[in-house]
N, C-alpha and C positions, 0 to 999 in steps of 0.2 A: 153216350152222355149221360152221367149218371145225374139218378133224378136224387134230391139233397132230402126227402125227408122219406126214401130207401135205405134202411138201415142194417137189411138181412143179406144182400148180397156184396160177394166180398169181390175187393177191386182186380183183374185180371192179370195189371202189372204192378206187384209191390212198389209204394213208391217211394224208394228210398232215397233219403239224401246224402249225398259222395261228396264226402273231400274234396278241396281243390287242389290239383296238384299245384304243387311250390313253393317258396314262403309265403307267405298270408303277407295280406294287405296294408300295412300301416296308416294310411292314409296322408302321410308328409312328401310324397312325392313328387318331385321336381323335374322343370322343365333341362333341357340340355345350358340352354341359354338361360334360365339361374344361378345352374351352378358356373358358369362360365363366368359369368357377372360375380358373383361368387368370391372365384378364384383372383379378378384380377380386383378388386374389391381388398383382398387378403395383400397378395401382393404392393397395392401399392400405399395400406398400409405400412408393411413393412420399409418401403421405401423414405416414406414420407416423416415415420416415426421417429421421435428421440428412439436412442437406447434404453432409454429407464423403460419406456413405455413400448417396448417387445418391435422396436425396428434393427434396422441392420444399417451398422456404417458400409459407406462407400467402398472399405480396404477389402468387405467379404459378400460383396455379390458379385450371384453367378453370374453365368452368359446369359442366361435365361432374363433374370430381373435386368442387365444393363439391357438386352432389346429392349425390353420389354418398354425403358425412358426409351429408349432410342426410337420408338413409334410411336409417344403418347407426348403429343404437340406441348400440353402443359408442362411432363417435368418436363420431355427433351429443354424447355428455355431453361427451369432452374439445377437440374441435374444432368444436360449434355454432360458436360465435358470429363465429370467424375467417371460416367457411362464407356467414354470413349478411353479412356485410363487407364481404366479398372479392364477395356474390353485388351486394349494392348499388354499387360501385365497379364493376362489369360493365357493368353494364343502364347506370346515365347513362352511362359510355364513349360506350352506342351512337347518344343523340340530340348 
């Protein structure tokens, strides 16, 4: 332990500040659950919003978006038939 009043003795180990490795932290990190919730909200917006507001028509849904509609109970009630039709179109295109 160094006496705070001692100004003559040099420290035995130099006190250098080392820079951390890697990308610097921004303080805006989100959890995986927060990122997934945002992704689901974005997909839901694409499905429900009109095309003028950035939404997509059911004719341009991807397979992933159709499966999302069928997995969500509220969306399935409103858009389930369109999702089934679109899945049929997408799966027959591959042949």
